[in-house]
N, C-alpha and C positions, 0 to 999 in steps of 0.2 A: 471640552477638555477640562479636566480638573486642574486646579492651580498647582498642585504638587508636581504635575508633569511639566508645567512651565518653570517651576523652580529648578527641576532637575535637568531639563533639556535645553533651556534657552540661555544664550549668552547675549549681552546687551552692549550696544554702542554707548560709550560715554567718553569723557575726557581721558579716562585711564585705560579703556579697552576699545579698540577700534575694529576688532574682529568679531563678526556675528556669524554664527554657524547656521542658525535656523530662522531668525527673524530680525529685522532691522528695527529694534526698538530704540528710539533716541531719547526718551524720557518717560517718567512716570509721575502722575499726579492724580489727586482726587478733586482738584479744582478745575473745572472745565475752562475757566478763563485763562489758565496757565498752559493749556494744551498747545503743543506745536506739532509740526509735521513729524510723523513717525512715533508719536507718543502712545503709551498705554494709559487709558483713563480708568480709574477705579470708581465705580458707582457705589459709594459708601452709603449706608442708610443714614438719615438725618433726623433731627428732632421735628422739624416742620416739613421739609421736602427731602424726598429720596434722591440719591444720585442718579437714579434711573431717569429722572426728569431732565437731566443735563447731558444725556448721551448724545443726542442729536447735535447739541451745541459743540460737544467735544469732537464729533466726527466732522463737523463743518470746519474746525480749526486744524484738522489733519490727523486726528487719532487713527491708528491702524489696528488697535486692539482695545477691548474693553474687558473689565473684570466685574462680574455681578455676583451677588449672593446666591448660593445654591437654592435658597428658598424661592428665588425668582426664576428658577429654570422651569421650562425652557424659555429663554429670552431670545426672540427672533429679530433679525435685522434683514432689511432688503438687500444691503450691501453684502454680497457673498465674499468679498475680499477682506472683510473685517473678521478678525479672530475674536472669539468670545471665550472667556475662561470663567468657570464657576468655582466658587469658594464656599466651604462650609463655615469658615470664620473669616470673613472678608477683611475686617480691620487688622487682625493678626497677620494674615497672609499679605496684605498690602504692605505692612511695616516690614515684613521679612523680605518682600520683593524689592522694596526701596533700599533696604539694607544691603541686599546683594548687588544692586545696581550702582550704588555710590561708593562702595568700599574701594580702598582701605580707609580705616579710621584711626585716630590716636590709639596706641596700644593699651593705654591705661585710662579707661573711662569710669568715673565715679558718679553714682547717682544718689541724690538725697531726697527722702520723702519725710513727711510730717506735716502737721497742721500749721505750725509757725516755725520760722527760723531757716527755712530752705535757702533763701536768697543769701543771708548772711553766711551761712555755712559754706556755700560753694565759693563765695568771694574770699572768705577767710582761707579756704583751702588753696585757692589760686595764689593768694599772697604768700602763704607759707611755702608752697612748692617753689614759687619764684625766689624767695629769700634763700631757699636751700639749693639754688642753682639749677632748677629744672624748668624747662620751657612749659608753661602752663596756661590754661584758659578756663573761664567759667561761662556758662551759658544758662540763662533763665530769665526771670522777670526784668532784670536790668539789661538784658540783651547779651551780645557777645563781647566779652572783655578779654583781650589777648594782645600780645605784641603784634604789630603789623596788620592788625584787623580793625576796620572802622567799627566803632560802636554803633549798634543798631537798636531799635526798639525791640523789646523782647516779649515773649509769652512764656508762662511758666514751663509748659512742655509743648512745643509747637508740633504741628503736623509733621510726620516723617519726611515728606518731600521738601520741607523748609529747614528742618533740623539737620538731617543727615548730610546734605551737601556742605553745610558749614563746618561740620565735624570732619568731612573729608578734606576740605580746604585747610583745616588745622593740621592734618597729617602731612598734607603737601608742603606746609610751611615748617615742618619738623617740630610741631608742638605735640608731644607724646603724652601729655597729661591734661585731661579736661574733667571738670566737675560740673554736672548738670542737675537741674531741678527735676524731680519726678512727682508731678502733681497727681492727685487722685483721678482727675479727669483723664490725664494722659495715660495713667496705668490702666484705667477701666477701658480705655479705647485702644489699648495695645500699641501706643505710639513708640514705645521703647523696645519692642520685641525683636526688632531687626538689629539691635546692637549687642555687643559682647560687654556686659557690665562686669568689671572686675571687682569693684567695691561698691557696696550698697549701704546707706546709712539711714538711720531713723532718729528723728529729733524729739517728737512728742505727738500727742493725740488729744484733740478736743473738738468742740462743735465747729463745723463750717460746711459749706457747700451742700446743705440738705435740700436746697432747691433742685440740685441735680441727682444726688444719691438717694434722697427721701428718707433714709433711716441712717442712724449712727453705725449700725452693723454693716450695711452695704458700703458705707464710706470707709470704714476700717478695712473691709475685705478688699477693697480696691487697692489700698496702700500695701496690704500683705502680699500682693502679687509680685512686688519687687523682690521679696525674699523667698516666696514659695515657688515662683516660676521663672523669674527673669535673670536673677544674679547667676553668674557663671558658677557651675558646680565646684570649681576650684577657686572661687573668689573668696573675699573676706567681707563680713558685715561689721558695721560700727553702730552700736545700739545704746541709747540713753537708758541706763539701768534704773533710773529714778522714775520713769514714766510707768503709769499703772498698766499699760498695755505691753510692756517690755517682755514679760514672761511668755506671752503668746508667740511673739516673734522668736524669742530664743529657743522655744520648744520646736518651732518649725525648722530652724537652723540646725538644731541638734539632730533631728530626725533625718535631715538631708546631709548630715555630716559636713556642714559648712563651717569653716573657721570664723569666729567672731571676736570683736574687741568691744568691751563695755566701758562706758564712761559715766561719771557722776558720783554721788556720795555712796551709793550702794554697789558701785562697780567693783570689779576684780582686776581691771587692767589699768585704766586711767581714773584714779580715785581722787576726788576733790576733798581734801582734808579740812581746810579752813580758808576763810576769805575775810579781809578787813578793808575798810575804805581807806584810800590814800588820796594825795593831792592829784594825781594823774588818773585815778580810777579805783582799782582794787588790787591789793597784794593777796595772791593766792598761794596756798600750799597744796601741792599735788604729789601723788605717788604714782609713777609710771613704771610698770613692770618691775616693781620692787625697789625702785630708786626714788628718793625724796628730792623734790625741787621746790624752791620758793622764788616767785617772780612777781613782777608788777605788770598788769595789763591795763590798757586805757579804756576800761568799760565800767560804767557805774551800776549796771543792771546785772542781776544774777543770770537772767536768760542769755545775756551776751556772753558770759563766761561759759555757759553750757554750749553755746554755738561754737565758741573757740575750741572747746575741748572736743567737740564732735569733729571739727576740722583737723585737729591734731591727730585724732584717731584715723581719719581718712588718709592723712599724709604718711603715718607710720604704716598703715595697710598697703600704701603704694611703695613701700620698701625703703623709706627714709630712716636713717638712724634716729631713734627717739631723742638722744641728747641734742642732735643738730636741729631736729624739728622743734624741741621745747625752747631752745635758744632763740628761735624765730618768733615765738609767741609774743614777746614783749614789743615786737616791731609791727604788730598788726595795726591797721588803720580802720576806723569805723566805716560803715557802708552807708551810702547816700540814702537819706530818708528813713534810717533805722536809728531811732532815739538820737537824732542829730541835733546838736546845739547850733541853732541858726543865728541867734542874736542875743546880746546881753546889754541891757539898758544901763544908763548912768547910775540908777538907783540900786543896781545889783540884781534886778529882776532878769530872769532868763527865759527864752523861748525855744522850745524843742519841737521837732516834727518827727512823727513816727508813722509807719505803715499799718499799725495795729488796726485790724478790721474784724476781729473775732472777740468773743467774751473773754477767753483766756489771755489773749494778747493785750487787750486794753487793761485788764487787771494787772498783768505783769508790768506794764509800763507805768501805771499809776503807783503801784507799790514801790517800784524802783525809785521814782522821782520823789516819793513822799520822804524818803530817807535823806534827800538832799536839801531840804529846807525846813525851817521851823515856822515859816510863814505860810501864806496860802498857796495851794496847788490847784490850778484851774485847768479846765479842758474844753476844747472845741472839737466836736465830732458829729458825724452823721452815719448813715448806713446806705449801702448801695441798693438800687432798684433791681428787680428781676433776680434777686438772690435770696438766700435763706432768710425768710421773714421771722422765724422763731427766735433768732438771735438778737433782734432789735430791742425788745423789752429787756432781755438779760443784759445787754450792753448799757442800757439806760440805768438799770438798777446798780450795776457795778460802778458806773460813773458817779451816781448819786451817793453811794456809800464811801467812795474813795477820794473824791475830789471836793473841794470847797465850793467852787462855782462851776456850773455846767452850762455851756452854750451848745444847743442842738441846732445844727445846720444841715445843708445838702451836701451829699457826697457825690455820687454818680447816680441820679434818679433813674436814668435810662427811660424805659417806657412807663414807669409807674408815676402816679401823682406824688410829687415831692412832699406836699403837706401831709398826705396820708402816712408816708414813711416817718416823717418827724413826729406825728401825733402818736404813733406806735411806740416810738422811743420815749416820749414824754410821759406817757401813761405810767412808766416805771420810775420817772424822776420828775415829779410834778413841780419842783422848785427850779427847774432849769429855765434858761432864757431861750426863746425860740427866734432865730434869725435865719431865714431861708437863704438869703444872699451870702454865699460863703465868703466873699471878699469883705463884705460889711461885717460879718460875724467875727472874722479874724481882726479886723480893725478895732471894733468895740472891745473885744477881749483884751487886746494889747493896751488899749487906753485905760483899762481898769486895773492894770498891774501896779501894785505898791511895792515899797522897798523889799527886795529879796524874794518876792513871789516867784512862782514858777508857772509857766503856761505850756501845755502840750497840745498840739494840733494833730489829730490822728486820722487815719483812714486812707489817705492818698500817698503819703510818703514821697517817693521819687516821681510819682506820676505828674505829667505835664499838661493833662487835658481833663476836662469835665464833660461827661456825657449827659445831655438832657434831651429826652425824646430821641429824634433821629439826627440830632446835631451834636458835633463835637467842638467844644470851645477850648482855646488855650487857657490853661489854669494851672499854676504851679505854686503850691503852698509856700515853698521856700522862697520863691521869687516875690510872692506877695508880701511876705514878712519883711523882706529886705527893702521893698519899695515903700512900705508903710514907715519903716524906720528911717529911710533916706529922706522922705518928705516931712517927717515930724521933727527932724533935728533943726 
């Protein structure tokens, strides 16, 4: 049977619907370990192993139906009682099927894509909506953040069978506004295709994830899906007009007759006029739909202002009065691990932590901090293993050019040889200090700080673990800094 017949003809047992007309499907998953009695198991293709390898495991756990790619037809089973459904695009159909199973969802779902800034934008969006009196949530790298919901560890864009139930639970708790991250992996693998996205936002585009996408063209094409295929035809897009790729997205939206809001210096809707440093951050002048506003925001970096303006656009697209939304901007709080001031020494030196793990992000962080000191600006960073190798030398060169002292250390080496990763970085910054042990690297870098120097430790941000080979160790940059400062006093 084709999956389209399943979508049209089947009703499923769930917490919200106990009536089944054609088949008693009690759950849907692509992870055989999560299969329970009455489940449908989707045998998705994988990088190393196909889901077909786990069908027997799923059946042993109680699966009553399986979904397989049409390219694997005919797939035969000895168990004649098991239904088999074939799909021409199994990842997309899986998402739509899971979407049908777990609905309803919050009425207003906003999705944010871009190389950098997604986490900050969705959290700023949640804060602004909350300040405007609307029950709101955010879900992404920092996990689920909402009233009455326990904070969990997050993935940028989880598997539909993990993400959709959480969104359904939000609706059950009367949270009608949620902002989620839309990663390029998630978009390429159709993880959001089962949702009705009312607002879609774009932050920026630069190099990342070439280990997966192989080329920048394929990487950008994956992000474009949010605007060319996924956003509701009656939805609203929010676009960074200052990004070099903006015109491509705006052209797609225009051809689809989808309303859009632009933000930035070149924008026509949320225009950034001026910005000057202040004691609390920066004072910005913006024009929003023809009205001029001047306000102070608690951010030292320009990219943080852009993230805040993107969130403002999303909130306005969600129907909030612009004046009310703008008044909430000054009350925004920083996001954990995003240019976070962790400690200030008695000599005036300051230590920051940031998630920056791309060439563009590390450049933005260093340029922002350079404006905050007349003394030395130092950095500790590394690059992740099993990820885009081409960006390592680029990040090393940027660090060498923009920082006064560079310490190259380990990030998450994963399956790669950690010293090989460090050597690839150091080739572009030969004056760097190499200290593989991240804890020791941070301690030594802090010990070298003189009066009013700045130190930024990048790459891990909010993360609380370090992955080396097949082991995961507890490691939190923020906690390490605080421990070092606690015992050095």
